[in-house]
C-alpha positions as CSV (number, residue, x, y, z in Angstrom):
1,M,147.6,100.8,92.1
2,D,148.6,103.6,94.6
3,D,147.9,106.0,91.7
4,L,144.7,104.4,90.8
5,R,143.6,104.8,93.7
6,D,144.4,108.0,94.7
7,K,142.9,109.0,91.4
8,Y,139.6,107.6,92.1
9,L,139.5,108.6,95.7
10,G,140.0,112.1,95.0
11,L,137.4,112.5,92.2
12,I,134.6,110.6,94.2
13,A,135.0,112.8,97.0
14,A,134.9,115.7,94.4
15,A,131.5,114.9,92.6
16,G,128.9,117.1,93.0
17,D,126.0,115.0,91.5
18,E,124.8,111.3,91.1
19,A,125.7,111.3,87.5
20,V,129.1,112.2,87.5
21,L,129.5,109.5,90.2
22,E,128.2,107.0,88.3
23,D,130.7,108.2,85.1
24,L,133.5,108.1,87.4
25,R,131.7,103.8,88.9
26,V,131.8,103.1,84.7
27,Q,135.4,104.3,84.3
28,A,137.3,102.7,87.5
29,V,135.4,99.4,87.9
30,G,132.8,99.0,85.0
31,K,133.5,96.7,82.1
32,K,136.0,98.3,80.7
33,G,136.9,100.7,83.7
34,E,140.8,100.9,84.1
35,I,140.7,98.4,87.6
36,S,138.5,96.2,85.6
37,L,141.4,95.7,83.2
38,K,143.6,95.5,85.6
39,M,141.9,92.5,86.6
40,R,142.3,90.6,83.3
41,E,146.1,91.5,83.2
42,L,146.2,88.9,85.8
43,G,146.1,85.6,83.0
44,K,149.2,87.0,81.8
45,M,151.2,86.4,85.2
46,S,153.0,84.6,87.0
47,P,151.1,82.1,89.8
48,E,153.9,83.9,92.2
49,E,152.9,87.6,90.5
50,R,148.6,86.7,90.8
51,Q,149.1,85.8,94.1
52,T,150.8,89.8,95.1
53,A,148.9,91.4,92.3
54,G,145.3,89.6,92.8
55,P,144.3,90.4,96.1
56,A,145.6,94.0,96.3
57,L,143.7,94.4,92.9
58,N,140.6,93.1,95.0
59,A,141.3,95.3,97.8
60,L,141.5,98.6,95.1
61,K,138.3,97.4,93.9
62,D,136.3,97.2,97.1
63,E,138.0,100.4,98.1
64,I,136.7,102.5,95.3
65,N,133.5,100.7,95.7
66,S,132.8,101.3,99.4
67,A,133.9,105.3,98.4
68,L,131.5,105.2,96.1
69,S,128.5,104.1,98.1
70,A,129.5,105.8,100.7
71,K,129.6,109.7,98.6
72,K,126.4,108.4,97.3
73,V,124.9,107.9,100.5
74,A,126.2,111.4,100.9
75,L,124.9,113.0,98.0
76,E,121.5,111.9,98.6
77,D,121.1,113.2,102.2
78,A,122.3,116.7,101.0
79,A,119.6,116.6,98.3
80,L,117.1,115.4,101.3
81,D,118.4,118.5,103.5
82,E,118.0,120.7,100.7
83,R,114.7,119.9,99.7
84,L,113.2,119.6,103.8
85,R,114.5,123.5,104.0
86,G,112.6,124.0,100.8
87,E,109.6,122.4,102.1
88,W,109.6,123.6,106.5
89,L,107.2,124.3,108.0
90,D,106.4,125.5,111.3
91,V,104.4,122.7,113.0
92,T,103.5,125.3,116.1
93,L,101.2,127.0,113.0
94,P,97.4,126.8,114.4
95,G,95.6,123.8,111.8
96,R,93.9,124.2,109.5
97,G,90.0,124.0,110.0
98,R,88.9,120.2,109.0
99,R,85.0,119.2,108.7
100,M,84.7,116.0,110.5
101,G,81.2,114.7,110.0
102,T,78.3,116.3,108.3
103,I,74.9,116.9,110.3
104,H,71.9,116.1,108.1
105,P,69.4,119.1,107.9
106,I,67.1,117.9,109.9
107,S,69.0,117.2,112.9
108,Q,70.1,120.6,112.4
109,V,66.8,122.5,112.2
110,T,65.2,120.3,115.0
111,E,67.6,121.7,117.3
112,E,67.1,125.2,115.8
113,V,63.9,124.8,116.9
114,T,64.4,123.0,119.8
115,A,66.7,126.2,120.7
116,I,64.3,129.1,120.1
117,F,61.4,127.3,121.9
118,A,63.5,126.5,125.0
119,D,64.6,129.9,124.8
120,M,60.6,130.9,125.1
121,G,60.0,128.4,128.1
122,F,59.3,124.8,126.1
123,S,60.7,121.5,126.9
124,V,61.1,118.6,125.2
125,A,58.7,115.6,124.9
126,E,59.1,112.4,123.0
127,G,56.6,109.4,122.8
128,P,56.5,106.4,121.1
129,Q,56.1,106.2,117.0
130,I,54.0,103.1,117.7
131,D,50.8,103.7,119.7
132,T,47.2,102.9,119.8
133,D,44.4,104.5,117.5
134,W,43.2,105.6,120.8
135,Y,46.3,108.2,121.6
136,N,46.6,109.0,118.0
137,F,42.9,109.6,116.5
138,D,40.1,109.1,119.7
139,A,42.4,110.8,123.0
140,L,42.5,113.8,119.7
141,N,39.0,114.1,119.4
142,I,39.0,112.3,115.7
143,P,35.8,110.6,114.7
144,G,35.9,106.9,113.5
145,H,34.4,108.3,110.5
146,H,37.4,111.1,109.6
147,P,38.9,110.1,106.1
148,A,42.4,110.3,108.1
149,R,41.7,107.0,109.7
150,A,41.5,105.4,106.7
151,E,43.5,102.5,105.8
152,M,44.8,104.5,102.7
153,D,46.2,107.6,104.6
154,T,47.9,105.0,107.9
155,F,49.8,102.7,108.3
156,Y,47.7,99.9,110.7
157,M,49.6,97.5,112.7
158,H,48.9,93.7,111.8
159,R,47.1,92.2,114.1
160,A,46.6,88.2,114.3
161,E,43.5,86.7,114.6
162,G,42.3,87.0,118.0
163,D,43.6,89.6,119.2
164,N,41.6,91.6,121.4
165,R,44.5,94.6,121.8
166,P,43.1,97.7,120.2
167,P,44.2,98.3,116.9
168,H,48.1,99.8,116.6
169,V,49.5,102.5,113.7
170,L,52.8,104.0,113.0
171,R,51.8,107.5,113.9
172,T,50.4,110.0,112.2
173,H,51.6,113.0,113.6
174,T,53.3,114.1,116.7
175,S,50.1,115.0,118.9
176,P,50.0,111.5,120.4
177,V,53.0,113.1,123.1
178,Q,50.6,116.0,123.9
179,I,48.0,113.8,125.3
180,R,50.5,111.3,127.6
181,T,52.5,114.0,128.9
182,M,49.3,115.8,129.8
183,E,48.4,112.3,131.4
184,K,51.9,112.0,133.2
185,T,52.3,116.1,134.3
186,G,49.3,117.3,134.1
187,A,48.5,120.9,134.1
188,P,50.3,124.1,133.5
189,I,52.5,122.8,130.9
190,R,54.8,123.8,128.2
191,V,56.6,121.7,125.6
192,I,57.4,120.4,122.0
193,A,56.9,117.5,120.7
194,P,59.0,116.9,118.0
195,G,59.8,113.5,116.0
196,R,59.3,111.5,113.0
197,V,55.7,110.6,111.8
198,Y,54.4,108.1,109.0
199,R,51.9,108.6,106.2
200,A,50.9,106.9,103.2
201,D,51.8,109.7,100.8
202,Y,54.9,109.8,98.1
203,D,55.7,112.7,95.9
204,Q,58.0,116.1,95.7
205,T,56.6,117.7,98.5
206,H,55.1,114.5,100.9
207,T,57.4,110.8,101.6
208,P,55.8,108.0,104.1
209,M,57.9,109.2,106.8
210,F,58.4,112.7,107.4
211,H,59.1,114.8,111.1
212,Q,56.5,117.0,112.9
213,V,57.2,119.3,115.7
214,E,54.4,120.3,117.9
215,G,53.7,122.7,120.4
216,L,51.4,122.8,123.6
217,A,50.9,125.4,126.3
218,I,48.2,125.1,129.2
219,D,47.2,127.6,131.6
220,K,44.8,129.2,133.4
221,D,44.5,132.4,130.8
222,I,46.3,131.6,128.2
223,S,44.5,132.8,124.9
224,M,45.2,133.2,121.0
225,A,47.4,136.6,121.6
226,N,49.9,134.3,123.3
227,L,49.9,131.7,120.4
228,K,49.9,134.4,117.9
229,W,52.7,136.3,120.0
230,V,55.1,132.6,120.5
231,L,54.1,131.9,116.8
232,E,55.4,135.5,115.7
233,E,58.9,135.5,117.8
234,F,59.0,131.9,116.3
235,V,59.2,132.5,113.0
236,K,61.6,136.0,113.4
237,A,64.4,133.9,115.0
238,Y,64.3,130.5,113.0
239,F,64.2,132.8,109.6
240,E,66.9,135.4,111.0
241,V,64.8,138.0,110.2
242,D,63.5,141.9,112.5
243,D,60.1,141.3,111.7
244,V,57.2,139.4,109.9
245,E,54.2,139.5,109.0
246,L,51.5,136.6,110.1
247,R,48.1,135.4,108.5
248,F,45.9,133.8,110.8
249,R,43.5,132.3,108.5
250,A,40.7,129.9,109.8
251,S,40.4,126.7,109.5
252,H,38.9,123.2,110.9
253,F,41.6,120.9,113.0
254,P,39.0,118.2,115.0
255,F,41.7,118.5,118.2
256,T,41.7,122.8,118.3
257,E,38.8,125.1,118.5
258,P,39.2,127.9,117.5
259,S,41.5,126.3,114.2
260,A,43.9,128.6,112.4
261,E,46.5,128.0,109.6
262,V,48.9,130.3,109.6
263,D,50.8,132.1,106.0
264,I,54.2,134.3,106.3
265,R,54.0,137.0,104.2
266,C,57.1,137.1,101.6
267,S,58.3,137.2,98.3
268,W,60.1,134.6,95.4
269,E,62.2,137.1,93.4
270,G,64.2,135.2,91.3
271,G,63.3,132.4,93.1
272,T,64.1,132.7,96.3
273,L,62.0,133.1,99.3
274,K,62.3,136.1,101.3
275,V,61.0,136.2,104.6
276,G,59.2,139.3,105.7
277,E,58.4,141.3,102.5
278,G,56.8,140.9,99.5
279,D,53.1,140.2,98.7
280,D,53.1,136.9,98.6
281,W,51.8,134.5,101.2
282,L,53.3,131.3,102.6
283,E,51.2,128.6,104.6
284,I,53.6,127.1,107.0
285,L,51.4,125.7,110.4
286,G,48.7,125.0,111.8
287,S,47.5,125.9,114.9
288,G,44.4,126.9,117.9
289,M,43.6,126.5,121.0
290,V,43.3,123.2,122.4
291,H,39.5,122.0,122.2
292,P,38.0,121.3,125.6
293,K,37.4,117.4,124.7
294,V,41.1,116.4,124.5
295,L,42.3,118.4,127.7
296,Q,39.2,116.5,129.0
297,N,40.4,112.7,127.1
298,A,44.0,113.7,128.7
299,G,42.7,114.3,132.2
300,V,42.9,117.6,132.1
301,N,39.3,119.6,133.2
302,P,38.5,122.0,130.5
303,D,37.0,124.2,132.8
304,E,39.6,125.2,134.7
305,W,42.4,124.6,132.1
306,Q,43.1,126.2,128.6
307,G,45.5,126.2,126.0
308,F,47.0,126.7,122.3
309,A,49.0,124.4,120.1
310,F,50.3,124.2,117.2
311,G,52.1,121.8,114.3
312,M,54.9,121.8,111.5
313,G,56.7,120.3,109.4
314,I,60.5,120.3,110.3
315,D,61.3,118.6,106.3
316,R,59.1,122.0,105.0
317,I,60.6,124.5,107.0
318,A,64.1,122.9,106.6
319,M,63.5,123.4,102.7
320,L,62.1,126.9,102.8
321,K,64.7,128.1,104.9
322,Y,67.7,126.4,103.0
323,G,66.4,126.2,99.3
324,I,66.1,122.2,99.1
325,P,63.5,121.6,96.5
326,D,62.8,118.1,96.9
327,L,61.0,116.8,100.0
328,R,62.7,113.0,99.0
329,A,66.5,113.7,98.4
330,F,66.1,114.0,102.4
331,F,65.9,110.1,102.5
332,D,68.1,109.2,99.2
333,S,71.2,109.0,101.6
334,D,73.5,110.9,99.0
335,L,76.5,111.8,100.1
336,R,77.0,114.6,97.7
337,W,73.7,115.7,98.6
338,L,75.0,115.6,102.0
339,R,78.1,117.6,101.6
340,H,76.4,120.4,100.0
341,Y,73.3,120.7,102.2
342,G,75.0,119.2,105.5
343,F,75.6,121.1,108.4
344,A,79.5,120.9,110.7
345,A,79.3,118.4,113.1
346,L,80.6,121.5,115.8
347,D,77.9,123.9,114.9
348,V,75.3,124.0,117.5
349,P,72.3,126.5,116.9
350,T,72.5,128.8,119.4
351,L,70.3,132.0,119.8
352,H,73.2,134.7,121.2
353,A,76.1,132.9,119.0
354,G,73.3,132.4,115.7
355,L,70.9,129.7,114.1
356,S,72.6,128.7,111.2
């Protein structure tokens, strides 16, 4: 047994991998292994011999099994060390950038617009999305027979029988915010009013709920020339171009006089919009000088103050700048779409660092 112990302990110590170790286990303590065969010989011995040989064989078997287990652990540790050396990573290196969340294009463009107008001295004003028809229509010089006030175009809130409160609507534009802000602060004033608006329409370029931003500037010597400069600066900053040509077309809005729709010069080469060049024109917003009746309804003296207003669809200018073909996709809650068109969570638009 001493020879067997020395033989197998030496072989086990010299084993270079687990396959060799398994062969040694079979040779030593397997069913037909040398120590197992010795154990079978106990039946041929006298009781006195078995009392001596039995414990010695069991001790030898335990010692060999312990040596096999210890060597297996040592081989596994060696393999792990080798793998760790091969897969070594310096944890002090800078981490790889990972996108944490995604900002919706509407939120991003709203921030871009806010940053541009803030640089020109405009503050942000907000108001309720459910408003009275006086703020939404009457105060803005929209007469009772105007088509926009029809139920096919405007969402009216239900009124119980006998309810004498004024009718309420889901606001059709953010212009009521202009009235409320003038009532609160008076003149002079320079604000933009971004937010959700609602109209009964739904197709590729219209949805029942969408987003607008309107601007208002009231002072004693404001003219259409100031309006033109503000809009030119906005378009150049938003589309990130050095030069742009605007075209003002005479139009009619109840709340402005004179009124103008504004187009930008552009081209559609290869299906891609390029602003500031080409022979095409694209309408982007409506504007004009605030109607004296609107100022009067808001508590501002039109004989002393005047100003301009403009409004544009945030969804529309987002589609134009980022090449989004269908307005309805903005509201589909499709994560694949958002991962494609969305913005990094920490991508805060500023004029000095870039908008998009």
